[in-house]
C-alpha positions as CSV (number, residue, x, y, z in Angstrom):
1,M,163.2,4.2,96.2
2,I,165.9,6.8,95.6
3,K,166.2,7.2,99.4
4,N,166.8,3.4,99.7
5,Y,169.4,3.5,96.9
6,F,171.1,6.3,98.7
7,K,171.2,4.5,102.1
8,L,172.4,1.3,100.5
9,G,175.0,3.1,98.5
10,L,176.5,4.8,101.6
11,R,176.4,1.5,103.5
12,N,178.3,-0.3,100.8
13,L,180.9,2.6,100.6
14,A,181.4,2.4,104.3
15,K,181.6,-1.4,104.2
16,N,184.2,-1.4,101.4
17,R,186.4,1.4,102.9
18,L,189.6,0.4,101.2
19,S,188.4,0.1,97.7
20,S,186.2,3.2,98.1
21,S,189.1,5.3,99.5
22,I,191.3,4.2,96.6
23,N,188.7,5.1,94.0
24,I,187.9,8.5,95.7
25,L,191.6,9.3,96.0
26,G,192.4,8.4,92.4
27,L,189.3,10.3,91.1
28,A,190.1,13.3,93.2
29,L,193.7,13.5,91.8
30,A,192.5,13.0,88.2
31,V,189.7,15.6,88.6
32,G,192.2,18.0,90.1
33,C,194.4,17.6,87.0
34,C,191.5,18.0,84.7
35,L,190.2,21.1,86.4
36,V,193.7,22.7,86.0
37,V,193.6,22.0,82.3
38,F,189.9,23.0,82.0
39,E,190.4,26.4,83.8
40,Y,193.5,27.1,81.7
41,F,191.7,26.3,78.5
42,D,188.6,28.3,79.6
43,W,190.9,31.3,80.4
44,A,192.6,31.0,77.0
45,M,189.3,30.5,75.1
46,H,187.6,33.5,76.6
47,M,190.6,35.9,76.3
48,D,189.5,39.5,76.0
49,N,185.8,38.6,76.4
50,F,185.4,41.5,78.9
51,H,185.4,43.8,75.9
52,H,181.8,43.7,74.6
53,K,183.0,44.4,71.0
54,V,185.7,41.6,71.0
55,N,184.1,39.7,68.2
56,N,184.2,42.8,65.9
57,L,187.9,43.7,66.7
58,F,190.8,42.7,64.4
59,V,194.5,43.2,64.5
60,V,196.3,44.3,61.3
61,E,199.4,42.4,60.4
62,R,201.9,42.6,57.6
63,V,202.7,39.5,55.4
64,S,206.2,39.2,53.9
65,Q,207.7,36.3,52.0
66,K,211.0,34.6,52.6
67,D,212.1,31.5,50.7
68,G,208.6,31.0,49.5
69,N,207.1,31.1,53.0
70,D,204.8,33.7,54.5
71,Q,206.1,35.6,57.6
72,L,203.7,37.6,59.8
73,W,204.7,40.9,61.4
74,G,202.7,42.6,64.2
75,N,203.6,46.2,63.4
76,S,201.7,47.9,60.6
77,P,201.9,51.2,58.7
78,S,200.7,54.1,60.9
79,P,198.4,55.7,58.3
80,M,196.7,52.5,57.3
81,G,193.9,52.5,60.0
82,S,192.6,56.0,59.1
83,M,192.8,55.3,55.4
84,L,190.8,52.0,55.8
85,M,188.2,53.9,57.7
86,S,187.9,56.4,54.9
87,D,187.7,53.8,52.2
88,F,185.4,51.3,53.9
89,P,182.3,52.7,55.7
90,Q,181.9,49.2,57.3
91,I,184.8,50.0,59.5
92,K,183.4,51.8,62.6
93,N,186.5,52.6,64.5
94,T,190.3,52.2,64.3
95,T,193.1,52.9,66.7
96,R,196.8,52.8,66.7
97,V,198.8,51.6,69.7
98,N,202.4,52.8,70.0
99,Y,204.7,51.9,72.9
100,T,207.7,54.1,73.8
101,G,210.2,53.9,76.6
102,V,210.3,57.0,78.9
103,I,211.6,58.1,82.2
104,I,209.0,59.2,84.8
105,K,210.0,61.4,87.7
106,Q,207.8,61.6,90.7
107,G,209.2,63.4,93.7
108,D,212.7,62.1,94.3
109,D,211.9,58.8,92.5
110,V,212.9,58.1,88.9
111,F,211.4,55.1,87.0
112,R,211.9,53.8,83.5
113,E,208.6,52.7,82.0
114,N,206.8,52.2,78.8
115,V,203.9,54.5,78.0
116,T,201.4,53.9,75.2
117,F,200.0,56.4,72.7
118,V,196.5,55.6,71.6
119,D,193.9,57.3,69.3
120,D,190.8,58.7,70.9
121,S,188.6,56.0,69.5
122,F,190.5,53.5,71.7
123,Y,187.9,54.2,74.5
124,K,185.0,53.4,72.2
125,M,186.5,50.0,71.2
126,F,187.8,48.6,74.5
127,D,186.3,48.2,78.0
128,F,189.1,48.2,80.5
129,P,187.5,48.7,83.9
130,V,188.0,52.2,85.4
131,K,188.8,52.7,89.0
132,W,189.0,56.4,89.2
133,G,188.3,59.3,86.8
134,N,185.7,60.3,84.2
135,Q,186.3,58.6,80.9
136,E,185.1,61.7,79.0
137,H,188.3,63.4,80.0
138,F,190.7,60.5,79.1
139,T,191.3,62.1,75.7
140,D,192.4,65.5,76.9
141,P,195.6,66.5,75.1
142,D,197.8,66.7,78.2
143,G,196.1,64.0,80.1
144,I,197.4,60.5,81.0
145,V,195.5,57.5,82.2
146,L,197.4,55.1,84.5
147,T,197.0,51.4,85.2
148,A,196.6,50.4,88.8
149,Y,200.2,49.0,88.7
150,L,201.7,52.4,87.8
151,S,199.4,54.4,90.0
152,D,200.4,52.4,93.0
153,K,204.1,52.7,92.0
154,L,203.9,56.5,91.7
155,F,201.3,57.6,94.2
156,G,200.6,54.6,96.5
157,K,197.0,53.7,97.3
158,E,195.6,57.3,97.1
159,N,193.5,58.6,94.2
160,P,196.0,60.5,91.9
161,V,193.4,62.1,89.5
162,G,194.3,65.7,89.0
163,K,197.9,65.3,90.0
164,N,200.8,65.9,87.7
165,V,203.4,63.5,86.3
166,S,206.7,64.6,84.6
167,I,207.8,62.4,81.7
168,R,211.0,62.5,79.8
169,F,210.8,61.4,76.2
170,N,213.7,60.7,73.8
171,N,213.2,61.5,70.1
172,N,216.2,60.6,68.0
173,G,218.6,61.6,70.7
174,K,216.7,64.8,71.6
175,E,215.4,64.8,75.2
176,I,211.9,66.3,75.7
177,V,210.3,66.8,79.1
178,S,206.5,67.1,79.2
179,N,204.1,67.4,82.1
180,F,200.8,65.4,82.2
181,T,197.7,65.5,84.4
182,V,196.4,62.2,85.6
183,K,192.8,61.9,84.2
184,G,192.0,58.4,85.4
185,V,193.2,55.1,86.7
186,F,192.2,51.6,85.5
187,E,191.3,48.8,87.8
188,K,193.8,46.0,88.2
189,E,194.4,44.6,84.8
190,P,192.0,41.7,83.9
191,V,193.9,38.4,83.8
192,E,191.9,37.7,80.6
193,S,193.7,40.5,78.7
194,S,195.9,39.3,75.9
195,W,197.9,42.5,75.7
196,H,199.2,45.0,78.2
197,F,200.1,48.6,78.9
198,T,201.1,50.7,81.9
199,A,199.8,54.2,80.9
200,L,197.8,55.7,78.0
201,I,198.5,59.1,76.3
202,P,196.5,60.5,73.4
203,S,198.2,59.9,70.0
204,G,197.8,63.6,69.3
205,K,200.6,64.3,71.7
206,M,203.0,62.4,69.5
207,A,202.8,65.2,66.8
208,S,203.7,67.9,69.3
209,L,206.6,65.8,70.6
210,G,207.8,65.4,67.0
211,M,207.3,61.6,67.1
212,D,204.5,61.3,64.6
213,K,204.6,62.0,60.8
214,P,201.0,61.9,59.6
215,G,200.6,60.1,56.3
216,D,204.1,58.6,56.3
217,W,203.9,55.0,55.2
218,S,207.4,54.3,56.4
219,Q,206.3,54.9,60.0
220,S,204.8,51.9,61.9
221,A,202.3,51.5,64.6
222,D,203.1,48.7,67.1
223,I,199.5,47.6,66.9
224,T,196.6,48.7,64.6
225,F,193.1,47.6,65.7
226,I,190.1,48.0,63.5
227,E,186.4,47.5,64.4
228,A,184.2,46.0,61.7
229,D,180.6,44.7,61.8
230,N,180.7,42.5,58.7
231,A,184.2,41.2,58.6
232,A,183.4,38.2,56.4
233,A,182.8,40.3,53.4
234,L,185.0,43.3,54.3
235,L,188.4,41.7,55.0
236,P,188.7,39.8,51.7
237,A,187.8,42.9,49.8
238,I,190.6,44.8,51.6
239,N,193.1,42.1,50.7
240,Q,192.1,42.1,47.1
241,S,192.9,45.8,46.9
242,K,196.6,46.3,46.1
243,K,196.5,49.9,47.1
244,Y,197.8,49.5,50.6
245,V,200.5,47.1,49.6
246,Q,201.7,49.5,46.9
247,L,201.7,52.4,49.3
248,Y,203.7,50.5,51.8
249,N,206.2,49.0,49.4
250,A,206.8,52.4,47.8
251,A,207.8,53.9,51.2
252,N,209.8,50.8,52.4
253,L,212.0,49.7,49.5
254,N,214.1,47.5,51.8
255,D,211.2,45.8,53.6
256,K,208.6,45.0,50.9
257,I,205.5,42.9,51.8
258,A,203.1,40.7,49.9
259,G,199.9,41.7,51.7
260,F,198.1,42.2,55.0
261,H,196.4,39.8,57.4
262,F,193.5,40.6,59.7
263,Q,193.5,38.5,62.8
264,P,190.4,38.4,65.1
265,L,191.3,39.7,68.6
266,S,189.3,36.8,70.1
267,T,191.8,34.2,68.9
268,M,194.9,36.3,69.0
269,N,196.5,34.4,71.9
270,F,196.4,31.2,69.9
271,H,197.8,33.0,66.9
272,A,200.5,35.3,68.4
273,W,203.3,32.7,68.4
274,K,203.4,32.8,64.6
275,V,203.9,36.5,64.5
276,N,207.2,38.4,64.6
277,N,207.5,41.7,66.6
278,Q,204.1,41.4,68.2
279,R,202.8,42.6,71.6
280,F,200.3,39.8,72.6
281,N,200.4,36.8,75.0
282,Q,201.6,33.8,73.1
283,T,201.3,30.1,73.8
284,N,202.3,27.5,71.3
285,I,199.3,25.3,70.4
286,A,201.5,22.3,71.2
287,G,201.4,23.3,74.9
288,Y,197.6,23.1,75.0
289,I,197.7,19.7,73.2
290,M,200.2,18.4,75.8
291,L,198.0,19.5,78.7
292,L,194.9,18.0,77.1
293,V,196.6,14.7,76.5
294,I,197.8,14.6,80.2
295,A,194.3,15.3,81.5
296,I,192.7,12.6,79.3
297,A,195.4,10.1,80.1
298,T,195.1,10.7,83.8
299,L,191.3,10.4,83.7
300,L,191.4,7.2,81.6
301,L,193.9,5.7,84.1
302,V,191.5,6.4,86.9
303,Y,188.5,4.9,85.0
304,F,190.5,1.8,84.2
305,N,191.7,1.5,87.8
306,Y,188.1,2.1,88.9
307,M,186.7,-0.7,86.8
308,N,189.6,-3.0,87.7
309,I,188.9,-2.6,91.4
310,A,185.2,-3.0,90.9
311,I,185.6,-6.2,89.0
312,A,188.1,-7.5,91.5
313,S,185.9,-6.8,94.5
314,A,182.6,-7.8,92.8
315,S,182.9,-11.4,93.9
316,A,182.2,-10.3,97.4
317,R,178.8,-9.1,96.3
318,L,177.7,-12.0,94.1
319,K,175.7,-13.6,96.9
320,E,174.0,-10.2,97.6
321,I,173.1,-10.0,93.9
322,G,171.8,-13.6,93.9
323,V,169.6,-13.1,96.9
324,R,168.2,-9.8,95.5
325,K,167.3,-11.5,92.2
326,V,165.6,-14.4,94.1
327,M,163.7,-11.8,96.1
328,G,162.4,-10.3,92.8
329,S,164.9,-7.5,91.9
330,S,165.1,-6.9,88.2
331,R,168.4,-6.5,86.3
332,K,167.5,-2.9,85.7
333,Q,167.2,-2.2,89.4
334,I,170.6,-3.8,90.1
335,I,172.2,-1.8,87.4
336,F,170.7,1.4,88.7
337,Q,171.9,0.5,92.2
338,F,175.5,0.1,91.0
339,I,175.3,3.4,89.1
340,F,173.8,5.3,92.0
341,E,176.5,4.0,94.3
342,N,179.1,5.2,91.9
343,I,177.4,8.6,91.6
344,I,177.8,9.0,95.3
345,L,181.4,7.9,95.2
346,C,182.2,10.1,92.2
347,T,180.5,13.2,93.7
348,I,182.7,12.8,96.8
349,G,185.8,12.3,94.6
350,V,185.0,15.3,92.3
351,M,184.3,17.6,95.2
352,I,187.6,16.7,96.8
353,G,189.3,17.2,93.4
354,L,187.7,20.6,93.2
355,F,189.4,21.7,96.4
356,L,192.7,20.1,95.4
357,A,192.6,22.0,92.2
358,K,191.6,25.3,93.8
359,F,194.1,25.3,96.7
360,I,197.0,23.1,95.5
361,F,197.2,22.3,91.8
362,I,196.1,25.6,90.3
363,P,198.3,27.8,92.6
364,W,201.3,25.5,91.7
365,F,200.5,25.6,88.0
366,S,199.9,29.4,88.1
367,Q,203.5,29.8,89.4
368,I,204.8,27.8,86.5
369,A,202.6,29.5,83.8
370,N,203.0,33.0,85.4
371,V,199.3,33.7,85.3
372,D,196.7,33.3,88.0
373,F,193.4,32.2,86.4
374,S,191.7,30.8,89.5
375,N,190.0,33.9,91.0
376,S,186.7,33.3,89.2
377,M,186.8,29.5,89.5
378,F,184.0,29.1,92.0
379,T,181.8,31.7,90.3
380,N,182.4,30.5,86.7
381,F,179.2,28.5,85.7
382,R,181.3,26.6,83.1
383,T,183.4,25.1,85.9
384,W,180.2,23.7,87.6
385,L,178.9,22.4,84.3
386,A,182.3,20.6,83.8
387,L,182.1,19.2,87.4
388,V,178.5,17.8,86.7
389,A,179.7,16.3,83.4
390,L,182.7,14.7,85.2
391,I,180.5,13.2,87.9
392,I,178.1,11.7,85.2
393,V,180.9,10.4,82.9
394,S,182.9,9.1,85.9
395,A,180.0,7.3,87.4
396,L,179.0,5.7,84.1
397,S,182.5,4.8,83.1
398,G,183.3,3.2,86.4
399,A,180.0,1.4,86.9
400,A,178.9,0.5,83.4
401,Y,180.9,-2.7,82.8
402,P,180.7,-4.2,86.3
403,S,177.0,-3.4,86.7
404,F,176.0,-4.8,83.3
405,Y,178.3,-7.8,83.7
406,I,177.3,-8.8,87.2
407,S,173.6,-8.2,86.8
408,A,173.6,-10.6,83.9
409,F,174.5,-13.6,86.2
410,K,171.7,-16.1,86.9
411,P,170.7,-16.5,90.5
412,V,171.0,-20.3,90.3
413,N,174.6,-20.1,89.1
414,I,175.5,-17.6,91.7
415,I,174.1,-19.7,94.6
416,K,175.8,-22.9,93.2
417,G,179.1,-21.0,93.0
418,N,179.4,-21.4,89.2
419,S,179.7,-17.7,88.6
420,K,183.1,-16.4,89.6
421,M,185.1,-13.2,89.0
422,G,188.7,-12.6,89.7
423,S,192.2,-12.7,88.3
424,N,191.1,-14.9,85.3
425,N,188.9,-12.1,83.9
426,R,190.6,-11.1,80.6
427,F,189.0,-7.7,80.5
428,R,190.4,-7.0,83.9
429,K,193.9,-8.1,82.8
430,S,193.6,-5.8,79.7
431,L,192.7,-2.9,82.0
432,L,195.6,-3.5,84.2
433,G,198.0,-3.8,81.3
434,F,196.7,-0.5,79.8
435,Q,197.1,1.2,83.2
436,F,200.8,0.3,83.3
437,F,201.2,1.2,79.7
438,L,199.9,4.8,80.4
439,T,202.0,5.1,83.5
440,F,205.2,3.9,81.7
441,L,204.5,6.3,78.8
442,A,204.1,9.2,81.2
443,I,207.3,8.3,83.1
444,S,209.2,7.9,79.8
445,S,208.0,11.2,78.4
446,S,208.9,13.0,81.7
447,I,212.4,11.5,81.7
448,A,212.8,12.4,78.0
449,F,211.8,16.1,78.6
450,I,214.1,16.3,81.6
451,Q,217.1,14.9,79.6
452,E,216.3,17.2,76.7
453,T,216.1,20.2,79.0
454,K,219.6,19.3,80.5
455,Q,221.0,18.9,77.0
456,I,219.6,22.2,75.7
457,K,221.1,24.0,78.7
458,T,224.5,22.6,78.0
459,K,224.5,23.5,74.3
460,S,227.1,25.9,73.1
461,W,225.9,29.4,72.6
462,G,228.6,30.1,70.0
463,Y,230.1,32.8,72.3
464,D,230.8,33.3,76.0
465,P,227.9,35.1,77.8
466,A,229.4,34.6,81.3
467,D,230.4,37.6,83.5
468,N,228.8,40.2,81.2
469,V,226.6,42.7,82.9
470,V,224.3,44.4,80.3
471,V,223.2,47.9,81.2
472,S,220.4,49.6,79.2
473,L,221.7,53.0,78.1
474,D,219.4,56.0,77.9
475,K,220.0,58.3,74.9
476,S,220.6,61.1,77.3
477,A,223.4,59.2,79.0
478,N,227.0,59.6,77.9
479,F,228.5,56.3,76.9
480,D,232.1,57.5,76.9
481,A,231.8,59.0,80.4
482,F,230.3,55.8,81.7
483,K,232.9,53.6,79.9
484,N,235.8,55.6,81.3
485,E,234.5,55.3,84.9
486,L,233.9,51.6,84.4
487,K,237.5,51.1,83.2
488,S,238.8,52.6,86.4
489,S,237.2,49.8,88.4
490,N,239.2,46.8,89.4
491,I,236.5,44.3,88.6
492,V,235.9,45.5,85.0
493,K,238.0,43.8,82.3
494,S,236.5,45.4,79.2
495,V,233.5,47.4,78.0
496,T,231.7,47.4,74.7
497,G,228.2,48.3,73.4
498,S,225.6,47.6,70.7
499,V,222.5,49.1,69.2
500,Q,220.5,45.8,69.3
501,S,220.9,43.8,72.5
502,L,222.4,40.4,71.7
503,G,219.8,37.6,72.2
504,N,216.8,39.9,72.4
505,Y,216.3,41.3,68.9
506,T,218.0,41.9,65.6
507,K,217.4,44.2,62.7
508,Q,216.3,42.6,59.4
509,L,218.1,44.0,56.3
510,V,217.6,43.6,52.6
511,I,221.1,43.8,51.1
512,K,222.6,43.4,47.6
513,T,225.5,41.0,46.8
514,D,226.6,40.1,43.3
515,G,223.6,42.1,42.0
516,K,221.0,40.0,44.0
517,E,218.9,41.0,46.9
518,Q,219.2,38.9,50.1
519,T,217.4,39.1,53.4
520,V,219.6,38.8,56.5
521,Q,219.6,39.7,60.2
522,S,222.0,42.2,61.6
523,I,223.5,43.6,64.8
524,S,225.2,47.0,65.0
525,A,227.9,47.1,67.6
526,L,231.1,48.9,68.6
527,P,234.4,47.6,67.1
528,G,235.8,44.9,69.5
529,F,232.3,43.6,70.4
530,A,232.9,40.2,68.9
531,T,236.2,39.8,70.8
532,Q,234.7,40.7,74.2
533,M,231.7,38.4,73.7
534,G,234.0,35.5,72.8
535,I,232.6,35.2,69.2
536,N,235.3,33.3,67.3
537,I,236.8,35.0,64.3
538,T,237.3,32.1,61.9
539,K,239.0,34.2,59.2
540,G,240.1,37.8,58.8
541,R,239.8,40.1,61.8
542,D,237.4,41.7,64.2
543,L,236.1,45.3,63.7
544,N,238.9,47.4,65.2
545,P,238.4,50.6,67.2
546,Q,241.7,51.9,65.8
547,F,240.3,52.0,62.3
548,E,237.7,54.8,62.2
549,T,236.1,53.4,59.0
550,D,235.2,50.2,60.8
551,Q,232.4,52.0,62.5
552,T,230.8,52.9,59.2
553,D,232.1,50.8,56.3
554,A,233.1,47.4,57.5
555,V,231.1,44.2,58.5
556,L,231.6,40.8,59.9
557,V,229.6,37.8,58.5
558,N,228.7,34.4,60.0
559,Q,229.0,31.0,58.4
560,A,225.3,30.8,57.7
561,F,225.7,34.0,55.6
562,L,228.5,32.5,53.6
563,K,226.4,29.4,53.0
564,Q,223.5,31.4,51.7
565,M,225.7,33.4,49.4
566,H,227.5,30.2,48.2
567,W,230.9,31.9,49.1
568,T,233.9,30.0,50.2
569,T,235.1,33.2,51.8
570,G,233.7,36.7,52.1
571,I,236.9,38.6,53.0
572,G,237.3,41.6,50.8
573,K,233.9,41.3,49.2
574,N,231.3,44.1,49.3
575,I,227.8,44.2,50.6
576,E,225.4,47.0,49.6
577,F,222.7,48.3,51.9
578,E,220.8,51.6,51.3
579,N,223.2,52.6,48.5
580,H,226.2,52.3,50.9
581,L,229.0,49.8,50.4
582,Y,230.4,47.7,53.3
583,Q,233.5,45.6,53.0
584,V,233.7,42.2,54.7
585,V,236.8,42.2,56.9
586,G,236.1,39.1,59.0
587,E,234.2,35.9,59.3
588,V,232.8,34.6,62.6
589,N,231.4,31.2,63.7
590,D,227.6,30.8,63.9
591,F,226.4,32.0,67.3
592,H,222.8,32.0,68.8
593,F,221.4,35.5,68.6
594,Q,217.9,34.0,68.8
595,N,216.7,31.1,71.0
596,F,217.9,27.6,70.4
597,Q,214.6,26.6,68.8
598,A,215.5,28.6,65.6
599,L,218.3,27.7,63.3
600,V,221.1,30.3,63.1
601,E,220.2,32.6,60.3
602,P,222.5,34.6,58.0
603,M,223.9,37.5,60.0
604,V,226.0,40.6,59.4
605,M,227.6,42.5,62.2
606,L,227.9,46.2,61.4
607,G,229.9,48.8,63.2
608,C,228.3,51.7,65.1
609,K,229.4,54.9,66.9
610,P,229.3,55.4,70.7
611,A,226.4,57.8,70.4
612,D,224.3,55.0,68.9
613,V,224.8,52.5,71.7
614,N,221.7,51.3,73.5
615,S,223.2,48.4,75.5
616,V,226.5,48.5,77.4
617,Y,228.3,45.2,78.0
618,V,230.5,45.2,81.0
619,K,232.9,42.2,81.2
620,T,233.7,41.6,84.9
621,S,236.0,39.4,86.9
622,S,234.3,36.1,87.8
623,G,233.8,35.0,91.3
624,L,231.7,32.5,93.3
625,F,229.9,35.3,95.3
626,S,230.3,38.0,92.7
627,N,227.7,40.8,92.7
628,A,229.2,42.7,89.8
629,H,226.0,44.5,89.0
630,L,226.1,46.3,92.4
631,D,229.6,47.6,91.6
632,V,228.4,48.7,88.1
633,E,225.3,50.3,89.7
634,K,227.5,52.5,91.9
635,I,229.4,53.7,88.9
636,W,226.2,54.3,87.0
637,K,224.7,56.5,89.8
638,K,228.0,58.4,89.9
639,V,227.8,59.2,86.2
640,N,224.0,59.3,85.7
641,P,222.4,60.2,89.1
642,N,219.1,61.2,87.6
643,L,218.6,58.1,85.4
644,P,217.3,54.7,86.5
645,Y,219.7,51.8,86.5
646,E,218.5,48.7,84.5
647,Y,220.7,45.7,84.0
648,Y,220.7,41.9,83.4
649,Y,223.4,39.3,83.0
650,Q,223.9,38.1,79.4
651,D,223.8,34.5,80.4
652,T,220.2,34.9,81.5
653,V,219.0,36.3,78.1
654,F,217.5,32.9,77.0
655,D,216.0,32.1,80.4
656,Q,212.5,32.4,79.1
657,Y,213.2,29.8,76.5
658,F,214.9,27.5,79.0
659,N,212.0,28.0,81.4
660,G,209.6,26.8,78.8
661,F,211.3,23.4,78.8
662,S,211.6,23.4,82.6
663,Q,207.8,24.1,82.8
664,V,207.1,21.2,80.6
665,S,209.4,18.9,82.6
666,Q,207.7,20.0,85.9
667,V,204.2,19.4,84.5
668,M,205.2,16.0,83.0
669,G,207.0,15.0,86.3
670,A,203.9,15.9,88.4
671,A,201.6,14.0,86.0
672,S,203.9,10.9,86.2
673,L,203.9,11.0,90.0
674,I,200.1,11.2,90.1
675,M,199.8,8.3,87.6
676,I,202.2,6.2,89.7
677,V,200.2,6.8,92.8
678,I,197.0,5.9,91.1
679,S,198.5,2.7,89.5
680,I,200.1,1.5,92.7
681,S,196.9,2.2,94.7
682,G,195.0,0.0,92.3
683,I,197.3,-3.0,92.7
């Protein structure tokens, strides 16, 4: 019986080539879209699962309050992990993770990289796959463990275990050179990892380098992980204890917190976007919802198109159904025949969709999302379960209504011609209307996102970022020497510098004004910084390099600051920070020092000394084919031949934010195009 159904199904598909091809094409496109979303969700939902203890690992976060709202911070007090382990036997292990920028010299090559200090228990908690080396030696005091990325960069494809690496650290302006022996190399970083590093060094080395102060609650770890068996009972008990909050607040008078939060590592990637100063992959949940809506809408469109075509072409099969009923076929057999035909069609469509996803859609989406999650697609059993589910759901969705509807006709009415199907079918008209509604909605949303992206890119920054080459300045480099050489160049108009790079990060301060504490953001920069960057001085003056006290005792404030203070003007007023008084000498317009998604917060701009500068801003002459960074690089190498040159253009500082909108626009545009193709093919 099944064999006959199979033969008859293939015969009918071949007979109705046009409708079958349209259905297969539409289903393949929809399945391809759904598989992209499924693989992306599967990758996100199983993040860090290659660690066998992932369900017992938690990240410690600080909770502060601002304007009655909780704010989460990813860095935590350095001594907290070891104290928690002492106070709570349920905590099996804990490790601190600290990142620091270094310069690595290998032969004649010099690289600027980030290395990571970790406690010895790190290797008991995590299961990053090892390529070379014995893990028992990874905790040796002068050992270093490289990632495959850094190993290839320093040593090529050869096994570097046992070789030496010279690393230059900078501790509060003091340069320290230390040699390390490579103890191991990790395999290529798993794409499922939610956090990253390039090299691991035992935390014990921090003390010998003078970078660690054991027991100091004012010192932070970039990440603190804890391993706990019974987290449900343990974590609330820790939060109920005020001991840790009191220790932290006593050591951080200008950065007090309300408590601590313990986030499971298994869900960190869905949570990270809420956290300030964190080191994990982050994707806003709205992005996942958008992709899910697109996948469901595309699949619904295909199913409606499928049923519409089936109903429209069913009249050609009425006589066949009538004859079969006269010959004794039951309604159940006819329904099963329709469903079986659709299973064949859907299987073909789903398999084509699988290959479209693997070789076209996912590679395209991976470029947009900057992550390749397709390597395990064919070996992932969840992918095959999803495909089977899609075949069953698609077959039932496409065949259910036509098969039940047509099989209910009486043979006499069919033969007499009283049973007809076609354009007067209201259900079919409803399906067609809904198809066009979904397509119109997709097109409208796509146009809206594209227009919004264009508008965001044309928004005023509040300053002029153009033609500013920003160079990262190592503490061992001499700012004044670099500046003097730059000024001798014909392409350089002016040079300034800052401690915090504009647009990348700021420093949060708790200041006192009129006897009240206020939380504001700050940037420390050389006098003249605002003028070079085109930040408009609305009242008063810019910090002036001719006034030496402007480096230490004067500040600029923005309009958001004045609004928070309820001041009509701030000129001449004092701001107190860490028992030091600063006088407001100028007011500036609100400018975007964060991305455009955030409202401009109250900001103070402090002066700094040349020795404090971390970022150098080189204002250059504009030109259509200008490669100003190459000219700046020549000067850098002349002044600092043994230091790596790192730069970016200031007008690219928000590219990641803009790219987020561009990514959404591209996804929406592609979804709209697919929906249009499906809708038109159905007509």
